[in-house]
TILUM-589961 format. One record per residue: residue in one letter; residue number from 1; x, y, z of N, C-alpha, C in turn. Coordinates in steps of 0.001 Angstrom, whole numbers. Layout:
<recs>
mido;koltor;nX;nY;nZ;caX;caY;caZ;cX;cY;cZ
A;NUM;X;Y;Z;X;Y;Z;X;Y;Z
...
</recs>
This chain:
<recs>
mido;koltor;nX;nY;nZ;caX;caY;caZ;cX;cY;cZ
M;1;-84880;-42379;-46626;-84501;-41539;-45504;-83823;-40291;-46033
N;2;-84385;-39081;-45720;-83852;-37821;-46232;-83095;-37074;-45148
N;3;-81899;-36548;-45517;-81096;-35749;-44611;-80776;-34430;-45292
F;4;-80589;-33388;-44482;-80279;-32058;-45002;-78957;-31616;-44399
S;5;-78025;-31157;-45248;-76709;-30744;-44763;-76193;-29587;-45615
F;6;-75114;-28962;-45125;-74499;-27827;-45818;-73038;-28155;-46126
V;7;-72621;-27887;-47369;-71232;-28125;-47758;-70323;-27102;-47074
N;8;-70745;-25834;-47080;-69959;-24754;-46458;-70680;-24280;-45197
S;9;-70856;-25168;-44259;-71646;-24858;-43067;-71037;-23729;-42236
E;10;-69715;-23512;-42354;-69071;-22454;-41563;-69587;-21057;-41933
L;11;-70126;-20915;-43159;-70631;-19606;-43594;-71942;-19232;-42906
L;12;-72594;-20196;-42294;-73878;-19917;-41640;-73716;-18964;-40464
I;13;-72480;-18769;-40011;-72232;-17809;-38932;-72628;-16395;-39363
L;14;-72634;-16155;-40682;-73007;-14828;-41200;-74474;-14493;-40936
L;15;-75280;-15501;-40606;-76699;-15254;-40324;-76884;-14416;-39064
I;16;-75838;-14288;-38301;-75940;-13473;-37093;-75950;-11981;-37416
I;17;-75460;-11613;-38614;-75376;-10191;-38997;-76749;-9518;-39012
P;18;-77782;-10076;-39669;-79109;-9436;-39628;-79644;-9284;-38213
I;19;-79350;-10250;-37364;-79820;-10174;-35980;-79145;-9007;-35261
I;20;-77819;-8867;-35483;-77077;-7759;-34860;-77609;-6411;-35347
I;21;-77898;-6321;-36648;-78424;-5072;-37220;-79772;-4715;-36594
L;22;-80649;-5716;-36444;-81961;-5467;-35860;-81842;-5003;-34412
I;23;-80970;-5657;-33670;-80781;-5267;-32261;-80202;-3843;-32170
W;24;-79224;-3562;-33025;-78584;-2238;-33019;-79602;-1134;-33333
N;25;-80420;-1344;-34345;-81425;-346;-34716;-82462;-140;-33615
H;26;-82820;-1234;-32959;-83796;-1123;-31869;-83224;-284;-30726
I;27;-81954;-543;-30391;-81308;229;-29321;-81188;1694;-29723
K;28;-80827;1926;-30972;-80650;3303;-31477;-81955;4090;-31412
K;29;-83056;3461;-31814;-84353;4136;-31806;-84836;4416;-30393
S;30;-84518;3483;-29490;-84983;3669;-28114;-84301;4846;-27433
K;31;-83119;5268;-27923;-82382;6385;-27332;-82818;7736;-27901
I;32;-83516;7728;-29023;-83951;8978;-29662;-85236;9456;-29012
K;33;-85189;10630;-28423;-86357;11219;-27776;-86643;12591;-28387
S;34;-87821;12762;-28870;-88183;14053;-29486;-89591;14430;-29075
S;35;-89838;15712;-29050;-91176;16193;-28696;-91476;17487;-29436
I;36;-92745;17740;-29697;-93166;18958;-30381;-94538;19350;-29842
E;37;-94772;20575;-29684;-96020;21070;-29114;-96974;21519;-30213
F;38;-98183;20959;-30164;-99240;21357;-31090;-100479;21678;-30277
S;39;-101177;22712;-30733;-102433;23047;-30067;-103570;22150;-30555
N;40;-103341;21502;-31740;-104365;20640;-32318;-103680;19449;-32969
T;41;-104167;18230;-32655;-103531;16999;-33167;-104164;16496;-34443
E;42;-105172;17188;-34944;-105837;16695;-36156;-104899;16668;-37345
S;43;-103951;17590;-37390;-103010;17645;-38522;-102029;16482;-38530
L;44;-101985;15695;-37421;-101052;14544;-37338;-101695;13233;-37786
Q;45;-102972;13265;-38122;-103667;12036;-38481;-103017;11331;-39665
S;46;-102553;12150;-40647;-101972;11554;-41857;-100672;10810;-41587
L;47;-100019;11143;-40451;-98731;10489;-40137;-98906;9030;-39720
T;48;-100106;8604;-39435;-100355;7217;-39021;-101051;6419;-40117
S;49;-100841;6807;-41373;-101455;6099;-42488;-100807;4736;-42699
V;50;-101438;3896;-43576;-100910;2562;-43895;-99512;2673;-44474
K;51;-99322;3670;-45325;-98010;3847;-45959;-96923;4092;-44905
T;52;-97286;4861;-43891;-96321;5143;-42829;-95956;3870;-42061
K;53;-96957;3030;-41814;-96725;1784;-41075;-95871;798;-41865
L;54;-95946;892;-43193;-95223;-79;-44036;-93866;435;-44518
K;55;-93469;1615;-44062;-92262;2235;-44619;-90992;1408;-44401
N;56;-90987;577;-43361;-89777;-216;-43062;-89778;-1593;-43719
I;57;-90842;-1922;-44452;-90932;-3245;-45091;-89739;-3511;-46017
P;58;-89334;-2602;-46910;-88174;-2879;-47771;-86897;-3191;-46977
Y;59;-86768;-2492;-45850;-85598;-2714;-44991;-85561;-4160;-44488
Y;60;-86719;-4660;-44010;-86792;-6037;-43511;-86660;-7056;-44649
L;61;-87191;-6720;-45804;-87067;-7621;-46956;-85598;-7805;-47357
K;62;-84817;-6725;-47258;-83392;-6815;-47596;-82644;-7709;-46599
L;63;-83030;-7611;-45325;-82402;-8477;-44312;-82726;-9952;-44580
V;64;-83989;-10224;-44939;-84390;-11602;-45272;-83635;-12081;-46505
A;65;-83526;-11190;-47518;-82810;-11551;-48741;-81350;-11894;-48433
F;66;-80744;-11088;-47545;-79348;-11359;-47162;-79238;-12740;-46503
S;67;-80167;-13052;-45606;-80147;-14348;-44898;-80284;-15509;-45881
L;68;-81211;-15370;-46837;-81407;-16432;-47836;-80176;-16586;-48719
L;69;-79514;-15477;-49018;-78307;-15534;-49842;-77181;-16261;-49107
V;70;-77064;-16013;-47802;-76057;-16719;-46992;-76318;-18225;-47018
I;71;-77580;-18614;-46871;-77934;-20036;-46901;-77589;-20647;-48252
A;72;-77863;-19913;-49333;-77564;-20416;-50676;-76063;-20608;-50860
I;73;-75264;-19630;-50388;-73802;-19730;-50522;-73252;-20892;-49700
A;74;-73915;-21214;-48594;-73472;-22339;-47747;-73725;-23693;-48417
R;75;-74348;-23699;-49570;-74617;-24895;-50392;-75381;-25997;-49639
P;76;-76667;-25773;-49414;-77476;-26836;-48798;-77651;-28013;-49757
Q;77;-77623;-29200;-49202;-77810;-30422;-49991;-78780;-31338;-49267
S;78;-79643;-31983;-50028;-80512;-33027;-49465;-79934;-34373;-49856
S;79;-79939;-35279;-48905;-79362;-36596;-49134;-80417;-37655;-48892
T;80;-80627;-38487;-49899;-81573;-39598;-49781;-80804;-40899;-49630
K;81;-81133;-41630;-48563;-80464;-42912;-48322;-81485;-44041;-48373
W;82;-81091;-45143;-48965;-81937;-46333;-48923;-81054;-47567;-48927
E;83;-81633;-48650;-48518;-80875;-49892;-48387;-81554;-51013;-49162
E;84;-80727;-51860;-49717;-81215;-53096;-50320;-80612;-54248;-49541
S;85;-81442;-55128;-49070;-80948;-56245;-48275;-81328;-57576;-48918
T;86;-80407;-58496;-48827;-80628;-59848;-49325;-80532;-60811;-48151
T;87;-81573;-61555;-47919;-81600;-62464;-46779;-81437;-63908;-47249
E;88;-80469;-64572;-46659;-80286;-65998;-46911;-80681;-66743;-45644
G;89;-81812;-67419;-45689;-82331;-68086;-44500;-81663;-69416;-44221
I;90;-82099;-70023;-43159;-81584;-71318;-42720;-82718;-72329;-42835
D;91;-82403;-73502;-43317;-83402;-74579;-43385;-83323;-75410;-42111
I;92;-84459;-75535;-41438;-84512;-76222;-40153;-85605;-77285;-40176
I;93;-85253;-78471;-39731;-86245;-79521;-39506;-86292;-79810;-38011
I;94;-87499;-79729;-37444;-87687;-80113;-36046;-88157;-81568;-36045
S;95;-87384;-82426;-35428;-87716;-83851;-35360;-88114;-84168;-33914
M;96;-89403;-84455;-33716;-89940;-84547;-32353;-90438;-85951;-32018
D;97;-90023;-86405;-30864;-90470;-87687;-30311;-91907;-87532;-29820
I;98;-92817;-88429;-30276;-94205;-88377;-29802;-94602;-89700;-29153
S;99;-93612;-90419;-28650;-93894;-91709;-28015;-94732;-91509;-26747
G;100;-95267;-92605;-26227;-96156;-92528;-25065;-95522;-91879;-23855
S;101;-94216;-92063;-23693;-93538;-91488;-22529;-93540;-89958;-22544
M;102;-93822;-89358;-23718;-93864;-87897;-23814;-95102;-87321;-23117
L;103;-95989;-88191;-22605;-97153;-87733;-21850;-96844;-87553;-20368
A;104;-95620;-87896;-19965;-95217;-87679;-18571;-95339;-86206;-18220
E;105;-95703;-85931;-16972;-96044;-84558;-16593;-95015;-83904;-15676
D;106;-93737;-84232;-15873;-92713;-83486;-15141;-92522;-82102;-15757
L;107;-92905;-81933;-17029;-93049;-80627;-17650;-94544;-80380;-17826
K;108;-94987;-79161;-17698;-96413;-78858;-17693;-96865;-78264;-19026
P;109;-98040;-78695;-19556;-98939;-79710;-18989;-98390;-81136;-19101
N;110;-97596;-81398;-20128;-96821;-82632;-20218;-95664;-82385;-21173
R;111;-94785;-83350;-21321;-93584;-83154;-22138;-93925;-82782;-23583
L;112;-94907;-83477;-24158;-95236;-83253;-25562;-95815;-81856;-25783
E;113;-96816;-81481;-24987;-97454;-80173;-25173;-96481;-79035;-24886
S;114;-95648;-79214;-23874;-94640;-78194;-23577;-93665;-78046;-24742
S;115;-93242;-79178;-25312;-92316;-79150;-26450;-92953;-78474;-27660
K;116;-94226;-78746;-27896;-94932;-78133;-29019;-95054;-76621;-28840
N;117;-95430;-76188;-27645;-95628;-74757;-27407;-94339;-73965;-27590
V;118;-93235;-74484;-27053;-91961;-73775;-27163;-91480;-73781;-28615
A;119;-91666;-74900;-29308;-91245;-74991;-30707;-92042;-74027;-31582
M;120;-93353;-73901;-31331;-94176;-72988;-32127;-93766;-71532;-31901
S;121;-93392;-71205;-30677;-92889;-69861;-30391;-91584;-69617;-31141
F;122;-90719;-70616;-31192;-89450;-70533;-31916;-89710;-70305;-33411
I;123;-90659;-71041;-33969;-90982;-70938;-35399;-91468;-69534;-35750
S;124;-92303;-68959;-34899;-92892;-67651;-35188;-91851;-66542;-35261
K;125;-90681;-66756;-34663;-89616;-65739;-34670;-88665;-65892;-35848
R;126;-88683;-67026;-36525;-87724;-67284;-37605;-88372;-66990;-38953
I;127;-88701;-65731;-39194;-89498;-65363;-40373;-88751;-65566;-41691
N;128;-87423;-65601;-41664;-86651;-65720;-42903;-86281;-67165;-43247
D;129;-86660;-68100;-42412;-86208;-69471;-42578;-87312;-70402;-43079
R;130;-86869;-71422;-43799;-87780;-72525;-44125;-87683;-73542;-42988
I;131;-88839;-73943;-42483;-88865;-74873;-41346;-89831;-75998;-41665
G;132;-89464;-77201;-41265;-90318;-78360;-41449;-90416;-79160;-40162
L;133;-91281;-80166;-40167;-91511;-80971;-38960;-91609;-82453;-39311
T;134;-90792;-83250;-38638;-90948;-84700;-38703;-91216;-85193;-37289
I;135;-91971;-86276;-37187;-92274;-86850;-35878;-91897;-88322;-35894
F;136;-91620;-88842;-34715;-91257;-90259;-34642;-91641;-90831;-33277
S;137;-91884;-92103;-33300;-91993;-92911;-32073;-91416;-94271;-32453
G;138;-92265;-95295;-32770;-91719;-96569;-33237;-91256;-96481;-34689
E;139;-91778;-95538;-35428;-91364;-95242;-36796;-91408;-93719;-36974
S;140;-91187;-93247;-38204;-91123;-91806;-38411;-91824;-91414;-39701
F;141;-92444;-90221;-39697;-92964;-89676;-40938;-92920;-88152;-40876
T;142;-93115;-87546;-42059;-93033;-86083;-42165;-94411;-85478;-41958
Q;143;-94512;-84642;-40937;-95771;-83938;-40668;-95899;-82706;-41556
C;144;-94763;-82036;-41829;-94773;-80861;-42704;-93400;-80706;-43344
P;145;-93311;-80662;-44679;-92011;-80443;-45340;-91540;-79015;-45123
L;146;-90345;-78715;-45571;-89804;-77358;-45428;-90747;-76333;-46056
T;147;-91030;-75275;-45313;-91948;-74255;-45808;-91647;-72909;-45161
T;148;-91989;-71839;-45869;-91901;-70505;-45280;-93274;-70049;-44792
D;149;-94294;-70859;-45056;-95640;-70550;-44563;-95753;-71076;-43136
H;150;-95308;-70273;-42207;-95231;-70725;-40821;-96601;-70894;-40178
N;151;-97613;-70208;-40695;-98964;-70398;-40158;-99462;-71815;-40410
V;152;-99192;-72317;-41615;-99567;-73698;-41937;-98799;-74674;-41049
L;153;-97510;-74422;-40897;-96672;-75302;-40074;-97166;-75335;-38627
I;154;-97483;-74173;-38088;-97956;-74118;-36693;-99287;-74844;-36532
N;155;-100162;-74713;-37526;-101442;-75442;-37461;-101233;-76952;-37490
L;156;-100275;-77395;-38308;-99961;-78831;-38353;-99296;-79275;-37053
F;157;-98543;-78386;-36440;-97908;-78677;-35157;-98972;-78960;-34095
K;158;-100028;-78136;-34134;-101093;-78284;-33137;-101782;-79645;-33222
D;159;-101770;-80247;-34418;-102443;-81544;-34611;-101620;-82731;-34116
V;160;-100355;-82477;-33785;-99483;-83577;-33357;-99913;-84078;-31977
K;161;-100021;-85395;-31843;-100364;-85990;-30548;-99766;-87385;-30450
S;162;-99601;-87822;-29255;-99058;-89160;-29029;-100062;-90213;-29492
G;163;-99553;-91299;-30086;-100430;-92365;-30562;-100747;-92265;-32035
M;164;-100222;-91245;-32724;-100475;-91107;-34160;-99847;-92242;-34940
I;165;-98728;-92769;-34452;-98045;-93886;-35089;-97638;-94900;-34030
E;166;-97154;-96033;-34484;-96770;-97123;-33577;-95820;-96617;-32494
D;167;-96071;-97080;-31260;-95280;-96591;-30138;-93871;-97193;-30156
G;168;-92969;-96516;-29473;-91564;-96910;-29421;-90716;-95654;-29471
T;169;-89410;-95827;-29606;-88520;-94668;-29712;-87456;-94965;-30765
A;170;-87737;-94587;-31992;-86815;-94821;-33113;-86052;-93533;-33401
I;171;-85071;-93248;-32557;-84307;-92004;-32706;-83583;-91961;-34054
G;172;-82985;-93089;-34435;-82260;-93153;-35707;-83168;-92882;-36894
M;173;-84374;-93450;-36868;-85333;-93235;-37956;-85797;-91774;-37990
G;174;-86021;-91195;-36810;-86442;-89804;-36745;-85399;-88874;-37341
L;175;-84131;-89120;-37015;-83051;-88287;-37538;-82857;-88525;-39032
A;176;-82921;-89781;-39454;-82724;-90091;-40872;-83811;-89447;-41732
N;177;-85031;-89446;-41248;-86130;-88822;-41982;-85898;-87312;-42115
A;178;-85430;-86685;-41040;-85136;-85249;-41075;-84010;-84956;-42061
V;179;-82979;-85803;-42056;-81852;-85624;-42983;-82322;-85740;-44422
N;180;-83208;-86673;-44667;-83736;-86872;-46017;-84449;-85621;-46522
R;181;-85076;-84887;-45622;-85778;-83657;-45995;-84818;-82500;-46247
L;182;-83597;-82601;-45737;-82646;-81494;-45855;-81528;-81741;-46870
K;183;-81343;-82944;-47310;-80148;-83283;-48091;-80055;-82525;-49415
E;184;-81198;-82144;-49999;-81178;-81421;-51274;-81190;-79903;-51087
S;185;-81163;-79451;-49856;-81256;-78016;-49573;-79991;-77273;-50005
N;186;-80178;-76053;-50512;-79050;-75185;-50888;-78842;-74057;-49886
A;187;-79477;-74163;-48717;-79370;-73117;-47705;-77939;-73015;-47185
I;188;-77593;-71833;-46659;-76242;-71639;-46121;-76026;-72487;-44875
S;189;-77110;-72834;-44206;-77001;-73663;-43012;-78198;-74605;-42960
K;190;-77919;-75875;-42676;-78977;-76886;-42576;-78935;-77478;-41176
V;191;-80084;-77442;-40509;-80120;-77771;-39084;-81271;-78726;-38779
V;192;-80977;-79692;-37887;-82025;-80548;-37324;-82054;-80316;-35817
I;193;-83257;-80082;-35291;-83448;-80025;-33841;-84156;-81313;-33454
L;194;-83431;-82203;-32812;-83935;-83540;-32467;-84282;-83581;-30985
L;195;-85550;-83828;-30683;-86003;-83839;-29297;-86573;-85212;-28945
T;196;-86071;-85784;-27845;-86551;-87089;-27402;-86436;-87217;-25895
D;197;-87194;-88143;-25332;-87128;-88360;-23883;-86761;-89803;-23533
G;198;-86244;-90521;-24521;-86014;-91933;-24255;-84723;-92497;-24797
V;199;-84740;-93814;-24965;-83603;-94582;-25470;-84031;-95242;-26775
N;200;-83169;-95236;-27769;-83504;-95851;-29059;-83808;-97335;-28873
N;201;-85026;-97751;-29240;-85414;-99160;-29075;-86219;-99677;-30268
S;202;-86287;-98856;-31345;-87059;-99259;-32529;-86349;-98756;-33773
G;203;-86876;-99198;-34928;-86360;-98693;-36192;-85222;-99520;-36744
T;204;-84950;-99298;-38022;-83924;-100079;-38724;-82618;-99318;-38908
I;205;-82568;-98054;-38466;-81360;-97247;-38617;-80855;-96840;-37238
A;206;-79604;-97120;-36960;-79006;-96752;-35675;-78818;-95239;-35605
P;207;-78984;-94654;-34421;-78849;-93193;-34293;-77501;-92659;-34791
L;208;-76396;-93335;-34475;-75089;-92835;-34889;-74875;-92988;-36396
T;209;-75515;-93983;-36988;-75457;-94126;-38452;-76171;-92945;-39109
A;210;-77319;-92582;-38558;-78053;-91419;-39074;-77234;-90141;-38886
A;211;-76490;-90065;-37789;-75646;-88893;-37537;-74528;-88790;-38581
E;212;-73948;-89917;-38948;-72900;-89912;-39975;-73459;-89468;-41325
I;213;-74688;-89881;-41616;-75329;-89450;-42868;-75552;-87937;-42847
A;214;-76006;-87434;-41684;-76220;-85991;-41538;-74918;-85235;-41755
K;215;-73835;-85739;-41210;-72522;-85100;-41371;-72129;-85046;-42840
K;216;-72391;-86127;-43560;-72043;-86193;-44977;-72726;-85089;-45776
F;217;-73939;-84740;-45406;-74696;-83703;-46126;-74540;-82317;-45505
G;218;-73621;-82174;-44571;-73369;-80869;-43961;-74504;-80373;-43084
I;219;-75173;-81310;-42428;-76316;-80970;-41579;-75888;-80994;-40113
R;220;-76164;-79897;-39415;-75835;-79796;-37995;-77047;-80227;-37175
V;221;-76809;-81026;-36130;-77909;-81550;-35322;-77781;-81058;-33880
Y;222;-78830;-80387;-33431;-78935;-80006;-32016;-79868;-81012;-31349
T;223;-79364;-81718;-30367;-80159;-82748;-29694;-80633;-82232;-28339
I;224;-81865;-82583;-28007;-82454;-82158;-26739;-83007;-83388;-26024
G;225;-82480;-83651;-24836;-83034;-84700;-23979;-84028;-84052;-23042
I;226;-85282;-84471;-23098;-86319;-83799;-22318;-86817;-84712;-21197
G;227;-86896;-84174;-20001;-87357;-84941;-18850;-86504;-84687;-17628
S;228;-87140;-84729;-16456;-86419;-84518;-15207;-85591;-85756;-14859
E;229;-84786;-85632;-13847;-83968;-86767;-13414;-84737;-87602;-12387
G;230;-84468;-88899;-12386;-85108;-89783;-11404;-86427;-90322;-11905
F;231;-87532;-89826;-11330;-88853;-90324;-11686;-89765;-89161;-12095
A;232;-90748;-89476;-12916;-91693;-88465;-13386;-93114;-89014;-13301
P;233;-94101;-88173;-12961;-95493;-88634;-12894;-96046;-88935;-14290
Y;234;-96646;-90117;-14426;-97187;-90520;-15732;-98643;-90931;-15554
P;235;-99552;-90459;-16439;-100975;-90789;-16299;-101299;-92179;-16883
F;236;-102018;-93008;-16107;-102470;-94321;-16577;-103988;-94352;-16531
Q;237;-104591;-94889;-17603;-106034;-95008;-17650;-106445;-96273;-16893
T;238;-107331;-96144;-15917;-107810;-97275;-15125;-109337;-97274;-15149
P;239;-109962;-98352;-14696;-111432;-98378;-14623;-111998;-97268;-13737
F;240;-111144;-96722;-12885;-111594;-95665;-11972;-111153;-94272;-12453
G;241;-110751;-94211;-13742;-110299;-92943;-14300;-108779;-92892;-14398
I;242;-108251;-91723;-14619;-106808;-91566;-14777;-106127;-91574;-13413
Q;243;-105140;-92446;-13286;-104330;-92530;-12081;-102877;-92229;-12442
Y;244;-102163;-91570;-11532;-100772;-91218;-11792;-99831;-92147;-11042
Q;245;-98772;-92495;-11749;-97739;-93348;-11154;-96370;-92819;-11573
D;246;-95440;-92781;-10655;-94090;-92318;-10982;-93354;-93384;-11780
V;247;-92821;-92976;-12925;-92049;-93897;-13765;-90623;-93368;-13891
E;248;-89691;-94269;-14075;-88282;-93879;-14141;-87991;-93158;-15467
V;249;-87215;-92106;-15365;-86816;-91345;-16550;-85531;-91950;-17105
K;250;-85587;-92399;-18363;-84412;-92997;-19009;-84127;-92268;-20321
I;251;-83054;-91526;-20355;-82650;-90808;-21572;-81233;-91236;-21928
D;252;-81055;-91634;-23179;-79717;-92046;-23631;-78895;-90793;-23967
E;253;-78425;-90126;-22915;-77688;-88878;-23116;-76384;-89097;-23880
K;254;-75767;-90230;-23663;-74496;-90514;-24351;-74706;-90514;-25871
T;255;-75747;-91175;-26336;-76016;-91213;-27776;-76352;-89822;-28309
L;256;-77161;-89068;-27576;-77529;-87724;-28017;-76308;-86814;-28069
Q;257;-75410;-86960;-27105;-74168;-86177;-27117;-73293;-86554;-28311
D;258;-73220;-87856;-28604;-72409;-88318;-29741;-72969;-87810;-31063
I;259;-74307;-87803;-31202;-74930;-87283;-32431;-74550;-85821;-32628
A;260;-74635;-85049;-31554;-74296;-83628;-31633;-72822;-83429;-31974
T;261;-71967;-84224;-31375;-70522;-84102;-31618;-70172;-84441;-33062
I;262;-70732;-85523;-33573;-70450;-85970;-34948;-70850;-84901;-35962
T;263;-71963;-84232;-35716;-72512;-83279;-36695;-72142;-81824;-36393
D;264;-71252;-81630;-35450;-70823;-80276;-35063;-71986;-79479;-34486
G;265;-72874;-80164;-33781;-74007;-79503;-33142;-73781;-79350;-31647
K;266;-74852;-79477;-30879;-74743;-79293;-29435;-75852;-80074;-28749
Y;267;-75546;-80621;-27572;-76548;-81362;-26801;-77060;-80504;-25649
F;268;-78383;-80561;-25428;-79014;-79834;-24328;-79871;-80798;-23506
R;269;-80058;-80457;-22242;-80953;-81233;-21383;-82023;-80299;-20831
A;270;-83286;-80634;-21089;-84414;-79828;-20632;-85125;-80557;-19500
K;271;-84939;-80059;-18285;-85539;-80706;-17116;-86844;-80048;-16686
N;272;-87136;-78871;-17252;-88387;-78185;-16928;-88744;-77233;-18068
N;273;-89883;-76572;-17951;-90362;-75696;-19024;-89411;-74532;-19306
S;274;-88916;-73904;-18266;-88044;-72742;-18455;-86724;-73132;-19110
T;275;-86195;-74298;-18754;-84954;-74768;-19375;-85162;-75051;-20851
L;276;-86302;-75646;-21186;-86598;-75951;-22590;-86708;-74670;-23405
K;277;-87368;-73665;-22842;-87489;-72378;-23536;-86122;-71754;-23749
K;278;-85269;-71832;-22726;-83918;-71259;-22828;-83102;-71979;-23894
I;279;-83293;-73279;-24044;-82569;-74049;-25058;-82909;-73538;-26461
Y;280;-84190;-73338;-26724;-84587;-72829;-28040;-84069;-71404;-28262
E;281;-84002;-70612;-27214;-83421;-69266;-27337;-81945;-69344;-27687
D;282;-81241;-70306;-27085;-79817;-70485;-27392;-79619;-70921;-28839
I;283;-80466;-71834;-29296;-80374;-72296;-30691;-80680;-71134;-31635
D;284;-81641;-70302;-31264;-81998;-69135;-32076;-80800;-68203;-32237
L;285;-80012;-68056;-31178;-78818;-67206;-31241;-77703;-67865;-32043
L;286;-77582;-69189;-31923;-76520;-69904;-32630;-76740;-69929;-34135
E;287;-77997;-69946;-34542;-78326;-70065;-35966;-79011;-68793;-36455
K;288;-78227;-67813;-36865;-78758;-66562;-37367;-78685;-66518;-38890
S;289;-79729;-66011;-39511;-79749;-65874;-40970;-78726;-64839;-41418
K;290;-78191;-65030;-42606;-77222;-64101;-43186;-77963;-63030;-43960
I;291;-77725;-61776;-43587;-78382;-60656;-44253;-77322;-59729;-44824
E;292;-77301;-59588;-46136;-76368;-58680;-46798;-77097;-57369;-47104
T;293;-76509;-56266;-46671;-77132;-54959;-46852;-76227;-54043;-47673
I;294;-76792;-53432;-48704;-76073;-52459;-49528;-76746;-51109;-49337
E;295;-75957;-50103;-48966;-76507;-48773;-48712;-76222;-47848;-49896
F;296;-77235;-47110;-50312;-77114;-46165;-51420;-77355;-44745;-50919
N;297;-76612;-43787;-51486;-76774;-42377;-51155;-76982;-41571;-52427
N;298;-77901;-40647;-52388;-78144;-39759;-53525;-78253;-38324;-53002
K;299;-77299;-37468;-53395;-77273;-36093;-52916;-77746;-35132;-54012
S;300;-78537;-34138;-53599;-79045;-33126;-54538;-78746;-31738;-53990
E;301;-78304;-30837;-54904;-78044;-29452;-54511;-79371;-28721;-54311
E;302;-79473;-27982;-53214;-80723;-27284;-52897;-80539;-25767;-52773
F;303;-79401;-25223;-53264;-79128;-23793;-53091;-80000;-22911;-53983
L;304;-80424;-23435;-55149;-81136;-22616;-56118;-82419;-21990;-55569
P;305;-83284;-22747;-54880;-84509;-22118;-54349;-84205;-20963;-53399
F;306;-83144;-21110;-52592;-82792;-20029;-51661;-82261;-18812;-52420
G;307;-81459;-19073;-53458;-80938;-17979;-54265;-82046;-17223;-54973
I;308;-83008;-17950;-55551;-84132;-17316;-56250;-84995;-16527;-55272
A;309;-85238;-17109;-54098;-86046;-16416;-53087;-85370;-15130;-52647
S;310;-84037;-15168;-52476;-83294;-13970;-52090;-83441;-12878;-53144
L;311;-83301;-13254;-54415;-83440;-12284;-55503;-84850;-11696;-55533
C;312;-85849;-12536;-55313;-87242;-12070;-55329;-87494;-11044;-54221
F;313;-86952;-11303;-53025;-87129;-10357;-51923;-86453;-9015;-52247
L;314;-85271;-9054;-52863;-84577;-7817;-53239;-85368;-7029;-54278
I;315;-85935;-7731;-55263;-86725;-7071;-56310;-87958;-6414;-55717
V;316;-88645;-7119;-54815;-89842;-6567;-54172;-89484;-5327;-53356
A;317;-88357;-5406;-52614;-87911;-4250;-51820;-87610;-3055;-52731
F;318;-86939;-3306;-53849;-86595;-2244;-54796;-87854;-1614;-55390
L;319;-88812;-2445;-55801;-90049;-1942;-56402;-90858;-1117;-55405
L;320;-90905;-1571;-54165;-91631;-799;-53153;-90979;553;-52917
N;321;-89634;570;-52955;-88907;1818;-52724;-89129;2846;-53843
I;322;-89352;2403;-55070;-89496;3352;-56187;-90955;3579;-56571
T;323;-91874;2878;-55874;-93293;3079;-56207;-94085;3478;-54957
Y;324;-94765;2575;-54373;-95701;2859;-53279;-95037;3512;-52075
L;325;-93826;3053;-51725;-93148;3586;-50545;-92033;4551;-50906
K;326;-92129;5116;-52072;-91096;6053;-52520;-91064;7291;-51610
R;327;-89867;7664;-51231;-89701;8822;-50350;-89357;10068;-51192
I;328;-90076;11143;-50909;-89827;12406;-51622;-89066;13335;-50670
P;329;-87877;13791;-51067;-87067;14647;-50197;-87844;15907;-49789
</recs>
């Protein structure tokens, strides 16, 4: 980024002098009225020669030279600025419940697809962070380890569907698997986003035990309970095609709140698509990457070109006065 400035900017007021001189001369000439009577104008032809038209050129060159000299004395400087930034990203693991209940359609098109779409939008905005994905239902596995290649992660996200692993809701296993992926991280902040719509009923690790492990490794957990209150429409396959039946929504909010509290995180409840989107926006604001910026300035003196140009104009004016435009008394 280049900037132009003057050290002695107050001297630029002198640039008004050539303007005043030009105005004064114009007024002076306009007041001079002269006339002469000739019976024949042929003898005046020589008065309109090229030399006559150019007679004032040295005068204007001197005014330009004066203006350039004023600019040079004002000490123009060019300043180049640039920045060096160092970005320290955040390591994030999204741990998502893919149990059968995630097919309930209180969120559109259903809980799972809505969760995937919002999460993929969140990933696309976190360009400086390493993000990974673990999934769980009756057990848990890693769909994608920590990566900065978000295109690969999003493609793997699209492949996630209910029924990939044994059904159930192993919240503790899902969290423990995410912690295992983050425990060796050297990032300034390590985060798990744990999303579920149920109650822990599977797995060999209790949710609060997994939370204590996360705390030990300095991992913050944001928990999201997804699903409306009361009942939600759920699709059942029947001999006559898919039939919908309202099923009771059961979310262990107390456990999710305790996990968040233990790990210094936060608990959210997503009852619809817009609420879920807002939750990810809030998490995006809470977890910002650290960017260190160092600004450099380089200033260069620029008076010399103006000084040389001023001298050149004076020399040209002088040469014209003693040669081509020389006046003979």
